[in-house]
Backbone of each chain as ProteinMPNN parsed JSONL, in Angstrom:
{"seq_chain_A": "MQTLDALGAGAGPAPIFAALGDRTRLSLLARLSDGEPRSIAALSADTDLTRQAVTKHLHVLEDVGLVSSIRVGRESRFAYRPEPLAAARSYLDEVSARWDEALARLKSFVEG", "coords_chain_A": {"N_chain_A": [[0.609, -1.312, 0.255], [0.531, 2.428, -0.625], [0.819, 4.428, 1.011], [1.881, 3.117, 3.467], [4.446, 2.318, 2.413], [5.534, 4.454, 1.459], [5.867, 5.858, 3.887], [7.786, 4.251, 5.048], [10.235, 4.889, 3.732], [12.721, 6.856, 3.632], [12.489, 10.314, 5.286], [9.703, 11.232, 5.245], [6.33, 12.482, 5.721], [6.241, 13.193, 8.643], [8.146, 15.01, 10.21], [7.699, 17.318, 8.989], [4.775, 17.66, 9.644], [5.53, 17.543, 12.602], [6.855, 19.856, 12.789], [4.805, 21.825, 12.227], [3.044, 21.69, 14.524], [2.547, 23.65, 16.435], [1.278, 26.368, 17.676], [2.061, 29.245, 17.333], [3.938, 28.651, 15.386], [2.531, 27.824, 13.573], [0.91, 30.301, 12.863], [2.917, 32.252, 12.235], [3.834, 30.966, 9.719], [1.505, 31.336, 8.47], [1.148, 33.922, 8.206], [3.605, 34.37, 6.656], [2.781, 33.157, 4.071], [1.555, 34.906, 2.475], [3.428, 35.784, 0.748], [5.38, 37.685, 0.919], [8.472, 38.005, 1.939], [9.574, 38.426, 5.428], [11.545, 40.337, 7.756], [13.037, 39.436, 10.934], [12.427, 41.169, 13.131], [10.163, 42.674, 12.175], [8.539, 40.467, 12.039], [8.363, 39.753, 14.734], [7.341, 41.937, 15.936], [4.655, 41.875, 15.077], [3.913, 40.097, 17.136], [3.546, 38.942, 20.404], [5.97, 37.986, 21.253], [9.425, 37.592, 22.063], [12.265, 38.423, 19.943], [14.014, 36.678, 19.925], [12.426, 34.47, 20.377], [10.966, 34.215, 18.346], [13.083, 33.707, 16.484], [13.867, 31.253, 16.966], [11.303, 29.497, 16.372], [11.261, 30.15, 13.701], [13.477, 28.947, 12.83], [13.112, 26.18, 13.283], [11.03, 25.927, 11.373], [12.592, 26.383, 9.045], [14.154, 24.069, 9.253], [12.803, 22.031, 8.158], [12.248, 22.886, 5.717], [9.881, 24.77, 5.251], [10.279, 27.527, 5.509], [12.414, 29.813, 4.031], [15.619, 31.325, 4.458], [16.679, 34.8, 3.312], [18.982, 36.769, 2.277], [19.081, 40.251, 2.757], [20.734, 43.068, 2.336], [22.167, 43.889, 5.324], [20.586, 42.29, 6.676], [18.502, 39.505, 7.409], [15.997, 37.924, 5.899], [12.841, 35.935, 5.9], [10.973, 33.619, 3.896], [8.27, 32.232, 2.792], [7.894, 28.67, 1.879], [6.476, 26.619, -0.532], [6.695, 23.806, -1.009], [6.984, 21.587, 0.983], [4.247, 21.697, 2.418], [2.807, 20.395, 0.379], [3.412, 18.014, 0.564], [2.829, 17.319, 3.179], [0.097, 17.493, 2.794], [-0.628, 15.591, 0.966], [-0.435, 12.984, 2.297], [-2.611, 13.476, 3.906], [-4.458, 13.576, 2.102], [-4.231, 11.06, 1.071], [-5.112, 9.257, 3.325], [-7.482, 10.184, 3.745], [-8.831, 9.476, 1.291], [-8.693, 6.574, 1.475], [-10.482, 6.296, 3.647], [-12.648, 7.314, 2.687], [-13.427, 5.24, 0.633], [-13.709, 3.267, 2.263], [-16.135, 4.205, 3.491], [-17.907, 4.147, 1.125], [-17.806, 1.636, 0.513], [-19.149, 0.439, 2.951], [-21.824, 1.655, 2.464], [-22.779, 0.569, -0.019], [-22.756, -2.059, 0.971], [-24.788, -2.05, 2.961], [-26.937, -1.059, 1.377], [-27.275, -3.133, -0.271]], "CA_chain_A": [[0.051, -0.095, 0.206], [1.401, 3.155, -1.153], [1.221, 5.333, 2.249], [2.674, 2.748, 4.407], [5.684, 1.839, 1.736], [6.232, 5.897, 1.625], [6.225, 5.95, 5.082], [8.912, 3.484, 5.441], [11.458, 5.103, 3.043], [13.086, 8.275, 3.874], [11.725, 10.723, 6.444], [8.219, 11.212, 4.87], [5.77, 14.121, 6.204], [6.174, 13.163, 10.041], [8.985, 16.046, 10.572], [6.597, 18.507, 8.336], [3.838, 17.746, 10.658], [6.163, 18.183, 14.011], [7.059, 21.652, 12.554], [3.234, 22.374, 12.177], [2.613, 21.27, 15.727], [2.745, 24.556, 17.248], [0.371, 27.268, 17.388], [2.759, 30.236, 16.978], [4.831, 28.274, 14.018], [1.169, 28.075, 12.183], [0.659, 31.655, 12.852], [4.161, 32.717, 11.522], [3.843, 30.491, 8.45], [0.063, 31.89, 7.789], [1.61, 35.459, 7.78], [4.544, 34.651, 5.438], [2.392, 32.731, 2.91], [1.057, 36.069, 1.402], [4.417, 35.843, -0.491], [6.199, 38.908, 1.331], [9.701, 37.925, 2.685], [9.737, 39.476, 6.275], [12.57, 40.057, 8.842], [12.626, 39.015, 12.516], [11.909, 42.353, 13.702], [8.882, 42.789, 11.605], [7.508, 39.315, 12.604], [8.199, 39.864, 16.227], [6.327, 43.369, 16.105], [3.268, 41.515, 14.968], [3.227, 39.091, 18.148], [4.159, 39.2, 22.028], [7.205, 37.108, 21.315], [10.548, 38.267, 21.884], [12.864, 38.031, 18.527], [14.899, 35.283, 20.27], [11.525, 33.003, 20.461], [10.872, 34.21, 17.084], [13.868, 33.316, 15.615], [13.609, 29.943, 17.413], [10.61, 28.957, 15.727], [11.473, 30.211, 12.399], [14.505, 27.819, 12.438], [12.291, 24.868, 13.033], [10.295, 25.884, 10.242], [13.389, 26.344, 8.14], [14.928, 22.971, 9.172], [12.188, 21.284, 7.379], [11.95, 23.653, 4.371], [8.725, 25.651, 5.208], [10.651, 28.822, 5.064], [13.992, 29.962, 3.731], [16.075, 32.833, 4.82], [17.11, 35.557, 2.173], [19.693, 37.874, 2.89], [18.888, 41.623, 2.269], [21.671, 43.996, 2.874], [22.5, 43.165, 6.685], [19.554, 41.578, 7.343], [17.882, 37.903, 6.957], [14.484, 37.946, 6.003], [12.267, 34.863, 5.909], [10.16, 33.658, 2.956], [7.568, 31.097, 2.673], [8.243, 27.643, 0.784], [5.178, 25.828, -0.666], [6.837, 22.444, -1.068], [6.563, 20.865, 2.144], [2.861, 21.666, 2.982], [2.231, 19.705, -0.522], [3.938, 16.414, 0.911], [1.984, 16.947, 4.047], [-1.254, 17.475, 2.287], [-0.678, 14.246, 0.202], [-0.365, 12.17, 3.36], [-3.567, 13.837, 4.327], [-5.315, 13.124, 0.9], [-4.339, 9.31, 1.019], [-5.892, 8.82, 4.637], [-8.944, 10.317, 3.446], [-9.347, 8.766, 0.304], [-8.897, 5.39, 1.952], [-11.549, 6.47, 4.497], [-14.01, 7.375, 1.599], [-13.45, 3.923, 0.143], [-14.44, 2.362, 3.474], [-17.545, 4.469, 3.759], [-18.434, 3.77, 0.254], [-17.91, -0.098, 0.576], [-19.99, 0.272, 3.854], [-22.772, 2.153, 1.933], [-22.912, -0.344, -0.778], [-23.277, -3.283, 1.615], [-26.082, -1.342, 3.523], [-27.924, -0.809, 0.095], [-27.47, -4.501, -0.828]], "C_chain_A": [[0.925, 1.425, -0.069], [1.9, 4.17, 0.26], [2.024, 4.846, 3.304], [4.079, 2.657, 3.795], [6.568, 3.371, 2.085], [6.538, 6.233, 2.93], [7.616, 5.257, 5.818], [10.157, 4.166, 4.797], [11.28, 6.467, 3.166], [12.301, 8.986, 5.084], [10.242, 11.087, 6.51], [7.729, 12.583, 5.645], [5.826, 13.995, 7.854], [6.939, 14.551, 10.431], [8.087, 17.199, 9.946], [5.642, 18.838, 9.592], [4.485, 17.967, 11.983], [6.462, 19.34, 13.98], [5.992, 22.25, 12.784], [2.83, 22.356, 13.619], [2.623, 22.238, 16.793], [1.93, 25.861, 16.947], [1.281, 28.749, 16.871], [3.772, 29.885, 15.603], [3.554, 28.516, 12.847], [0.749, 29.443, 12.074], [1.52, 32.606, 12.075], [3.996, 32.29, 10.178], [2.625, 30.823, 7.573], [0.72, 33.08, 7.202], [2.338, 35.321, 6.881], [4.074, 34.096, 4.171], [1.807, 33.783, 2.209], [2.141, 36.233, 0.359], [5.519, 37.065, -0.038], [7.323, 38.22, 2.257], [9.661, 38.794, 4.082], [11.141, 39.017, 7.482], [12.234, 39.656, 10.414], [12.284, 40.278, 12.936], [10.548, 42.811, 13.295], [7.922, 41.699, 11.807], [7.618, 39.462, 14.282], [7.169, 41.195, 16.592], [5.051, 42.923, 15.966], [2.899, 40.62, 16.304], [3.897, 39.809, 19.419], [5.316, 38.593, 22.013], [8.234, 37.708, 21.166], [11.267, 37.839, 20.265], [13.622, 36.913, 19.179], [13.922, 33.967, 20.039], [11.372, 32.86, 18.711], [11.807, 33.545, 15.915], [14.057, 31.551, 15.924], [12.928, 29.03, 16.413], [10.752, 29.025, 14.158], [12.82, 29.244, 11.767], [13.749, 26.424, 12.385], [11.675, 24.897, 11.798], [11.21, 25.707, 8.78], [14.159, 25.024, 7.892], [14.016, 21.949, 8.144], [11.714, 22.004, 5.758], [11.015, 24.554, 4.156], [8.908, 26.752, 5.079], [12.033, 28.773, 4.679], [14.275, 31.412, 4.075], [16.991, 33.447, 3.54], [17.955, 36.474, 3.069], [19.435, 39.131, 2.014], [19.819, 42.785, 2.761], [22.116, 43.381, 4.241], [21.61, 42.268, 7.211], [18.99, 40.466, 6.701], [16.32, 38.32, 6.795], [13.718, 36.557, 5.403], [11.201, 34.764, 4.817], [9.45, 32.191, 3.036], [7.717, 29.828, 1.503], [6.911, 26.805, 0.69], [5.504, 24.429, -0.563], [6.241, 21.593, 0.017], [5.241, 20.541, 2.579], [2.195, 20.262, 1.593], [2.444, 18.055, -0.215], [3.102, 16.131, 2.262], [0.412, 16.625, 3.617], [-1.469, 15.801, 1.27], [-0.866, 12.99, 0.909], [-2.094, 12.183, 3.828], [-5.028, 12.968, 3.313], [-5.288, 11.402, 0.973], [-5.255, 8.728, 1.705], [-7.364, 9.054, 4.409], [-9.672, 9.858, 2.33], [-9.684, 7.398, 0.749], [-10.047, 5.402, 2.975], [-12.774, 6.567, 3.917], [-14.207, 6.092, 1.178], [-14.153, 3.451, 1.166], [-15.852, 2.753, 3.428], [-18.232, 4.097, 2.101], [-18.669, 2.306, 0.016], [-19.106, -0.224, 1.651], [-21.518, 0.448, 3.199], [-23.394, 1.282, 0.742], [-23.092, -1.635, -0.156], [-24.474, -3.07, 2.272], [-27.255, -1.696, 2.482], [-28.107, -2.142, -0.196], [-26.755, -4.418, -1.852]], "O_chain_A": [[2.075, 1.436, 0.37], [3.051, 4.55, 0.475], [2.727, 5.572, 4.007], [4.995, 2.904, 4.581], [7.654, 3.528, 2.644], [7.531, 6.938, 3.113], [8.249, 5.637, 6.802], [11.204, 3.97, 5.414], [10.277, 7.151, 2.965], [11.553, 8.318, 5.798], [9.628, 11.227, 7.568], [8.454, 13.487, 6.06], [5.307, 14.982, 8.375], [6.204, 15.309, 11.065], [7.821, 18.091, 10.753], [5.657, 19.837, 10.311], [3.823, 18.773, 12.638], [6.406, 20.018, 15.006], [6.025, 23.235, 13.523], [2.084, 23.304, 13.864], [2.694, 21.86, 17.963], [2.045, 26.33, 15.814], [0.889, 29.215, 15.801], [4.271, 30.779, 14.919], [3.556, 29.095, 11.761], [0.159, 29.724, 11.031], [1.082, 33.542, 11.406], [3.998, 33.194, 9.341], [2.585, 30.689, 6.35], [0.853, 33.267, 5.993], [2.057, 36.059, 5.937], [4.715, 34.374, 3.157], [1.495, 33.442, 1.068], [1.897, 36.725, -0.743], [6.483, 37.269, -0.776], [6.955, 37.893, 3.385], [9.72, 40.006, 3.871], [11.543, 37.922, 7.875], [11.087, 39.643, 10.86], [11.098, 40.073, 13.192], [9.832, 43.335, 14.148], [6.704, 41.876, 11.771], [6.614, 39.15, 14.922], [6.357, 41.211, 17.517], [4.198, 43.474, 16.661], [1.712, 40.42, 16.559], [4.545, 40.854, 19.465], [5.846, 38.706, 23.119], [8.286, 38.467, 20.198], [10.735, 36.986, 19.554], [13.709, 36.016, 18.34], [14.285, 32.845, 19.682], [11.563, 31.87, 18.005], [11.465, 33.048, 14.843], [14.372, 30.766, 15.029], [13.472, 28.133, 15.77], [10.408, 28.087, 13.439], [13.047, 28.943, 10.595], [13.868, 25.674, 11.416], [11.762, 23.89, 11.096], [10.825, 25.154, 7.749], [14.696, 24.743, 6.821], [14.604, 21.152, 7.412], [10.938, 21.528, 4.929], [11.039, 25.209, 3.114], [7.992, 27.399, 4.574], [12.76, 27.818, 4.954], [13.518, 32.381, 4.024], [17.813, 32.782, 2.909], [17.721, 36.832, 4.224], [19.539, 39.111, 0.788], [19.413, 43.409, 3.741], [22.46, 42.202, 4.164], [21.895, 41.527, 8.152], [18.972, 40.432, 5.47], [15.668, 38.984, 7.601], [14.144, 36.168, 4.316], [10.468, 35.748, 4.711], [10.073, 31.167, 3.317], [7.644, 30.109, 0.307], [6.347, 26.373, 1.694], [4.645, 23.727, -0.03], [5.165, 21.002, -0.078], [4.953, 19.435, 3.035], [1.342, 19.416, 1.861], [1.78, 17.125, -0.672], [2.71, 14.993, 2.519], [-0.281, 15.701, 4.044], [-2.52, 15.185, 1.094], [-1.36, 12.011, 0.349], [-2.731, 11.154, 4.051], [-5.982, 12.243, 3.593], [-6.288, 10.686, 0.923], [-6.079, 7.933, 1.255], [-8.27, 8.31, 4.785], [-10.901, 9.809, 2.303], [-10.808, 6.962, 0.5], [-10.592, 4.306, 3.106], [-13.808, 6.087, 4.383], [-15.36, 5.708, 1.373], [-15.337, 3.193, 0.946], [-16.736, 1.901, 3.342], [-19.385, 3.681, 2.212], [-19.634, 1.871, -0.613], [-20.049, -0.945, 1.324], [-22.348, -0.447, 3.354], [-24.616, 1.363, 0.61], [-23.681, -2.436, -0.881], [-25.302, -3.974, 2.164], [-28.232, -2.414, 2.697], [-29.285, -2.417, -0.421], [-26.649, -5.382, -2.611]]}, "seq_chain_B": "MQTLDALGAGAGPAPIFAALGDRTRLSLLARLSDGEPRSIAALSADTDLTRQAVTKHLHVLEDVGLVSSIRVGRESRFAYRPEPLAAARSYLDEVSARWDEALARLKSFVEG", "coords_chain_B": {"N_chain_B": [[-7.649, 38.725, 9.614], [-8.683, 35.496, 8.676], [-7.264, 32.803, 9.465], [-5.379, 33.839, 11.174], [-7.13, 34.796, 13.067], [-8.694, 32.335, 13.87], [-6.639, 30.785, 14.721], [-5.952, 32.263, 16.911], [-8.021, 31.539, 18.893], [-9.074, 29.092, 20.834], [-7.72, 25.655, 20.595], [-6.948, 25.225, 18.062], [-5.559, 23.789, 15.143], [-2.913, 23.04, 15.895], [-2.406, 20.984, 17.938], [-3.283, 18.58, 16.499], [-1.487, 18.384, 14.248], [0.928, 18.095, 16.017], [0.333, 15.722, 17.177], [0.488, 14.128, 14.821], [2.965, 14.348, 13.862], [4.844, 12.013, 13.98], [6.268, 9.155, 12.763], [5.544, 6.608, 13.219], [2.83, 6.936, 14.005], [1.713, 8.046, 12.192], [1.601, 6.055, 10.369], [0.233, 3.885, 11.808], [-2.166, 5.469, 11.719], [-2.745, 5.457, 8.926], [-3.263, 2.819, 8.555], [-5.259, 2.223, 10.266], [-7.181, 3.847, 8.755], [-8.802, 2.578, 6.753], [-11.054, 1.638, 7.854], [-11.415, -0.408, 9.573], [-11.776, -1.259, 12.736], [-9.286, -2.226, 15.015], [-7.633, -4.275, 17.395], [-4.725, -3.88, 19.763], [-3.215, -5.81, 19.788], [-3.209, -6.988, 17.424], [-2.561, -4.46, 15.704], [0.147, -4.349, 16.789], [1.291, -6.707, 15.834], [1.396, -6.02, 13.324], [3.734, -4.519, 12.998], [7.188, -3.61, 14.042], [7.074, -3.146, 16.812], [6.512, -3.06, 20.334], [3.601, -4.05, 22.329], [3.381, -2.011, 24.369], [4.126, 0.211, 23.154], [2.887, 0.589, 20.834], [0.645, 1.255, 22.255], [1.139, 3.456, 23.465], [1.281, 5.232, 21.222], [-1.123, 5.237, 20.32], [-2.672, 6.25, 22.276], [-1.814, 9.015, 22.135], [-2.88, 9.714, 19.717], [-5.437, 9.318, 20.116], [-6.275, 11.248, 22.305], [-6.411, 13.444, 20.649], [-8.522, 12.945, 19.322], [-8.198, 11.602, 16.857], [-8.248, 8.869, 16.788], [-10.648, 6.495, 18.37], [-11.456, 4.448, 21.043], [-13.113, 1.172, 21.311], [-14.796, -0.939, 22.876], [-14.697, -4.255, 22.615], [-16.291, -6.96, 23.562], [-13.771, -8.346, 25.771], [-11.843, -6.872, 24.942], [-9.805, -3.887, 23.72], [-10.967, -2.091, 20.815], [-9.215, -0.106, 18.239], [-10.508, 2.797, 16.567], [-10.467, 4.636, 13.121], [-11.083, 8.338, 13.472], [-12.5, 10.717, 11.609], [-12.849, 13.563, 11.67], [-10.684, 15.265, 12.977], [-8.533, 15.467, 11.031], [-9.825, 16.915, 9.0], [-9.947, 19.437, 10.228], [-7.104, 19.755, 10.107], [-6.593, 19.678, 7.454], [-7.833, 22.103, 6.597], [-6.311, 24.376, 7.483], [-4.188, 23.983, 6.02], [-5.273, 24.476, 3.702], [-5.844, 27.128, 3.757], [-3.356, 28.132, 3.865], [-2.402, 27.633, 1.697], [-4.133, 28.535, -0.273], [-3.745, 31.469, 0.17], [-1.115, 31.733, -0.727], [-1.228, 30.995, -3.343], [-2.999, 33.122, -3.953], [-0.856, 35.055, -3.785], [1.13, 34.204, -5.788], [-0.665, 34.838, -7.976], [-0.983, 37.444, -7.966], [1.531, 38.433, -8.425], [2.122, 37.665, -10.972], [0.155, 38.752, -12.413], [1.202, 41.134, -12.305], [3.463, 41.249, -13.413], [2.94, 40.298, -15.801], [1.912, 42.635, -16.629]], "CA_chain_B": [[-7.573, 37.515, 8.818], [-9.132, 34.349, 9.412], [-6.089, 31.899, 9.888], [-4.541, 34.289, 12.402], [-7.971, 34.867, 14.085], [-8.928, 31.186, 14.239], [-5.374, 30.545, 15.629], [-5.949, 32.749, 18.461], [-9.164, 31.098, 19.57], [-9.211, 27.727, 21.213], [-6.434, 25.02, 20.612], [-6.76, 25.045, 16.818], [-5.043, 22.457, 14.67], [-1.566, 22.6, 16.404], [-2.079, 19.665, 18.626], [-3.411, 17.64, 15.828], [-0.205, 18.275, 13.582], [1.92, 17.397, 16.533], [-0.026, 14.091, 17.055], [0.765, 13.548, 13.282], [4.574, 14.372, 13.945], [5.798, 10.935, 14.154], [6.004, 8.143, 11.426], [4.696, 5.493, 13.322], [1.497, 7.236, 14.386], [1.104, 8.308, 10.634], [1.585, 4.556, 9.82], [-1.053, 3.41, 12.516], [-3.592, 6.067, 11.325], [-3.176, 5.096, 7.725], [-3.881, 1.533, 8.611], [-6.764, 2.371, 10.541], [-8.371, 4.447, 7.881], [-9.615, 1.465, 6.128], [-12.434, 1.738, 8.483], [-11.689, -1.494, 10.392], [-11.276, -1.164, 14.295], [-8.03, -3.084, 15.535], [-6.908, -4.407, 18.832], [-3.472, -3.509, 19.872], [-2.381, -6.775, 19.67], [-3.323, -6.586, 15.622], [-1.621, -3.217, 15.249], [1.628, -4.682, 17.143], [1.643, -7.602, 14.979], [2.006, -5.905, 11.837], [4.885, -3.798, 13.135], [8.104, -4.344, 14.924], [6.654, -2.342, 18.101], [5.779, -3.71, 21.461], [2.339, -3.663, 22.368], [3.38, -0.95, 24.981], [4.817, 1.407, 22.547], [1.564, 1.0, 20.123], [-0.523, 1.691, 23.3], [1.126, 4.858, 23.873], [0.916, 5.9, 20.369], [-2.552, 5.366, 20.185], [-3.064, 7.3, 23.209], [-1.456, 10.176, 21.629], [-3.811, 9.931, 18.7], [-6.958, 9.469, 20.879], [-6.081, 12.434, 22.969], [-6.683, 14.876, 19.772], [-9.593, 12.249, 18.533], [-7.816, 10.879, 15.413], [-8.876, 7.519, 16.871], [-11.625, 6.335, 19.162], [-11.87, 3.2, 21.329], [-14.484, 0.59, 21.25], [-14.949, -2.172, 23.491], [-15.511, -5.416, 22.081], [-16.064, -8.056, 24.705], [-12.635, -7.965, 27.176], [-10.603, -6.368, 24.065], [-10.535, -2.772, 23.329], [-10.204, -2.018, 19.46], [-9.117, 1.557, 18.109], [-10.998, 2.991, 15.092], [-9.913, 5.913, 12.843], [-11.957, 9.272, 13.446], [-12.151, 11.649, 10.338], [-12.888, 15.073, 11.959], [-9.561, 16.278, 13.227], [-7.948, 15.824, 9.75], [-10.527, 17.999, 8.307], [-9.336, 20.788, 10.583], [-5.551, 19.975, 9.931], [-6.555, 20.083, 6.059], [-8.505, 23.373, 6.573], [-5.337, 24.972, 7.753], [-3.229, 23.853, 4.835], [-5.963, 24.769, 2.44], [-6.033, 28.654, 3.798], [-2.196, 28.682, 3.584], [-2.108, 27.598, 0.032], [-4.934, 29.604, -0.792], [-3.024, 32.694, 0.45], [0.317, 31.724, -1.384], [-1.772, 31.068, -4.675], [-3.237, 34.709, -4.423], [0.282, 35.843, -3.931], [1.455, 33.742, -6.957], [-1.523, 35.226, -8.974], [-0.996, 38.89, -8.072], [3.001, 38.603, -8.906], [1.868, 37.039, -12.528], [-0.872, 39.748, -13.168], [2.234, 42.491, -12.148], [4.869, 40.847, -14.389], [2.272, 40.785, -17.242], [1.458, 44.208, -16.871]], "C_chain_B": [[-7.789, 36.278, 9.293], [-8.295, 33.315, 9.89], [-5.628, 32.388, 11.182], [-5.457, 34.355, 13.447], [-8.237, 33.542, 14.864], [-7.823, 30.695, 14.961], [-5.588, 30.981, 17.007], [-6.864, 32.477, 19.306], [-8.92, 29.597, 19.838], [-7.732, 27.232, 20.717], [-6.031, 25.161, 19.183], [-6.124, 23.806, 16.068], [-3.652, 22.155, 14.876], [-1.502, 21.378, 17.124], [-2.305, 18.587, 17.699], [-2.173, 17.472, 14.873], [0.772, 17.706, 14.403], [1.582, 15.947, 16.752], [0.179, 13.42, 15.65], [2.124, 13.571, 12.948], [5.52, 13.175, 14.23], [5.183, 9.705, 13.013], [5.134, 6.769, 11.772], [3.317, 5.713, 13.503], [0.785, 7.47, 12.948], [0.826, 6.813, 9.935], [0.553, 3.815, 10.548], [-2.243, 4.153, 11.82], [-3.922, 5.776, 9.827], [-3.553, 3.84, 7.521], [-5.224, 1.53, 8.949], [-7.663, 3.088, 9.524], [-8.78, 3.842, 6.923], [-11.038, 1.459, 6.668], [-12.344, 0.366, 9.457], [-10.816, -1.252, 11.55], [-10.139, -2.282, 14.408], [-7.898, -2.886, 16.848], [-5.391, -3.848, 18.626], [-2.651, -4.684, 19.63], [-2.371, -7.173, 18.066], [-2.515, -5.4, 15.218], [-0.316, -3.67, 15.782], [2.294, -5.542, 16.283], [2.228, -7.343, 13.467], [3.257, -4.759, 11.803], [5.983, -4.34, 14.0], [8.049, -3.685, 16.368], [6.044, -3.07, 18.974], [4.427, -3.419, 21.645], [2.182, -2.157, 23.366], [3.615, 0.27, 24.194], [3.671, 1.834, 21.575], [0.788, 1.532, 21.032], [-0.445, 2.917, 23.49], [1.047, 5.641, 22.882], [-0.567, 6.333, 20.137], [-3.169, 6.331, 21.023], [-3.044, 8.904, 22.658], [-2.412, 10.591, 20.595], [-5.257, 10.104, 19.245], [-6.962, 10.885, 21.69], [-6.647, 13.631, 21.793], [-7.881, 14.198, 18.844], [-9.312, 11.976, 17.21], [-8.223, 9.606, 15.423], [-9.672, 7.242, 18.382], [-11.348, 4.919, 19.741], [-12.718, 2.749, 21.485], [-14.302, -0.558, 22.085], [-15.534, -3.377, 23.065], [-15.173, -6.668, 22.839], [-14.959, -7.674, 25.813], [-11.766, -7.186, 26.331], [-11.048, -4.85, 23.684], [-9.747, -2.55, 21.571], [-10.103, -0.448, 19.504], [-9.572, 1.703, 16.559], [-10.809, 4.644, 14.722], [-11.503, 6.663, 12.986], [-11.719, 10.47, 12.371], [-11.999, 13.139, 10.698], [-11.78, 15.915, 12.052], [-8.813, 16.503, 11.917], [-8.311, 16.92, 8.96], [-9.909, 19.33, 8.854], [-7.687, 20.991, 10.323], [-5.523, 20.785, 8.336], [-7.157, 21.628, 5.85], [-7.494, 24.415, 6.626], [-4.588, 25.038, 6.509], [-3.596, 24.404, 3.685], [-5.976, 26.402, 2.227], [-4.622, 28.906, 3.51], [-2.087, 28.749, 2.033], [-2.784, 28.482, -0.589], [-4.214, 31.111, -0.984], [-1.684, 32.732, -0.65], [-0.49, 31.742, -2.968], [-2.204, 32.729, -5.127], [-1.624, 35.451, -4.812], [0.915, 35.472, -5.398], [0.669, 34.574, -8.052], [-1.317, 36.803, -9.278], [0.567, 39.174, -8.673], [2.684, 38.409, -10.723], [1.435, 38.352, -13.194], [0.389, 41.052, -12.933], [3.08, 42.296, -13.306], [4.346, 40.95, -15.61], [1.658, 42.032, -17.331], [0.058, 44.358, -16.263]], "O_chain_B": [[-7.164, 35.893, 10.281], [-8.708, 32.851, 10.953], [-5.473, 31.651, 12.156], [-5.091, 34.109, 14.596], [-8.109, 33.444, 16.085], [-8.135, 30.088, 15.985], [-5.456, 30.296, 18.022], [-6.804, 32.97, 20.432], [-8.529, 28.927, 18.882], [-6.79, 27.989, 20.482], [-4.821, 25.226, 18.966], [-6.311, 22.727, 16.631], [-3.108, 21.238, 14.262], [-0.508, 20.677, 16.937], [-1.637, 17.573, 17.905], [-1.824, 16.303, 14.712], [1.535, 16.888, 13.889], [2.407, 15.056, 16.55], [0.009, 12.211, 15.488], [2.554, 12.978, 11.96], [6.684, 13.279, 14.617], [4.039, 9.489, 12.615], [4.389, 6.102, 11.054], [2.542, 4.803, 13.21], [-0.37, 7.169, 12.645], [-0.053, 6.576, 9.106], [-0.085, 3.025, 9.851], [-3.203, 3.513, 11.39], [-5.084, 5.81, 9.423], [-4.136, 3.552, 6.476], [-6.155, 1.058, 8.297], [-8.872, 2.857, 9.529], [-9.222, 4.548, 6.017], [-12.03, 1.29, 5.959], [-13.356, 0.144, 10.121], [-9.596, -1.086, 11.541], [-10.303, -3.285, 13.714], [-7.978, -1.817, 17.453], [-4.949, -3.456, 17.546], [-1.474, -4.567, 19.289], [-1.353, -7.699, 17.618], [-1.758, -5.548, 14.259], [0.575, -3.273, 15.032], [3.467, -5.411, 15.934], [3.012, -7.96, 12.746], [3.651, -4.229, 10.764], [5.814, -5.381, 14.636], [9.074, -3.746, 17.048], [5.08, -3.752, 18.624], [4.031, -2.416, 21.052], [1.246, -1.365, 23.252], [3.258, 1.35, 24.665], [3.393, 3.019, 21.392], [0.095, 2.452, 20.598], [-1.431, 3.631, 23.673], [0.775, 6.809, 23.157], [-1.026, 7.44, 19.856], [-4.033, 7.119, 20.639], [-3.945, 9.739, 22.73], [-2.766, 11.769, 20.565], [-6.067, 10.93, 18.825], [-7.963, 11.574, 21.494], [-7.266, 14.621, 22.181], [-8.213, 14.739, 17.789], [-10.215, 12.119, 16.386], [-8.562, 9.06, 14.373], [-9.26, 7.781, 19.409], [-10.976, 4.109, 18.892], [-13.612, 3.502, 21.871], [-13.314, -1.206, 21.739], [-16.75, -3.558, 23.125], [-14.107, -7.282, 22.799], [-15.199, -6.806, 26.652], [-10.799, -6.724, 26.936], [-12.203, -4.525, 23.41], [-8.587, -2.736, 21.203], [-10.604, 0.311, 20.333], [-9.189, 1.021, 15.608], [-10.909, 5.599, 15.491], [-12.605, 6.149, 12.796], [-10.66, 11.097, 12.418], [-11.173, 13.861, 10.141], [-11.695, 17.004, 11.484], [-8.456, 17.652, 11.657], [-7.555, 17.698, 8.377], [-9.44, 20.187, 8.105], [-7.111, 22.079, 10.329], [-4.932, 21.805, 7.98], [-6.83, 22.238, 4.832], [-7.671, 25.387, 5.891], [-4.375, 26.129, 5.98], [-2.835, 24.782, 2.794], [-6.066, 26.973, 1.14], [-4.452, 29.938, 2.862], [-1.757, 29.713, 1.341], [-2.251, 29.228, -1.41], [-4.155, 31.741, -2.04], [-1.387, 33.746, -1.281], [-0.186, 32.68, -3.705], [-1.909, 33.357, -6.144], [-1.33, 36.143, -5.786], [1.195, 36.406, -6.149], [1.32, 34.992, -9.009], [-1.419, 37.344, -10.379], [0.725, 40.166, -9.384], [3.17, 39.192, -11.539], [1.989, 38.933, -14.127], [0.207, 42.01, -13.684], [3.34, 43.212, -14.086], [4.951, 41.528, -16.513], [0.869, 42.31, -18.234], [-0.521, 45.443, -16.306]]}, "name": "protein", "num_of_chains": 2, "seq": "MQTLDALGAGAGPAPIFAALGDRTRLSLLARLSDGEPRSIAALSADTDLTRQAVTKHLHVLEDVGLVSSIRVGRESRFAYRPEPLAAARSYLDEVSARWDEALARLKSFVEGMQTLDALGAGAGPAPIFAALGDRTRLSLLARLSDGEPRSIAALSADTDLTRQAVTKHLHVLEDVGLVSSIRVGRESRFAYRPEPLAAARSYLDEVSARWDEALARLKSFVEG"}
């Protein structure tokens, strides 16, 4: 079965889900997904968090490729990267498809 | 903005993503998504894990509602629950939609 095989090979989507498993990181990522790279100062100004905390969260997102850092003069800016979410979505799609098939089989059984 | 507001209220999807952030749990969930409730013994037999390890992972999934336990005689069986993945998918959809809009704006700008 594709999902189980895929999960056996390589890191798979688990590290991406782990990086998404924090409310602050979900909020930072949602903000950056408007396509505008932002500095740590700009991202901290939007939240109650210190620059140090924002930096830590951005590095967790960067480690799994959800953001990349771009040097602009002396400043680092962080940009959203779409690829990892496609891998996460692909797992969710596969699980949902299996579940939908199960419901369809049940319905067909009940309806004779 | 809807995502950021939604993330401010309640637990949001972060705990669901955190529960998905482990390869063994992704594998157990993919297996259960065929709609057949399974015992801990059956789930352990499919993997290299001890029953104790499988139990621990199932409880993490149960805590966020991704599986529920059903009593069948003296045995507990674990069943997939589809609702939490819908919440996770809703976050991914919103982030992807914002990104797609950003690309469309860029394209429209480039093309004059």
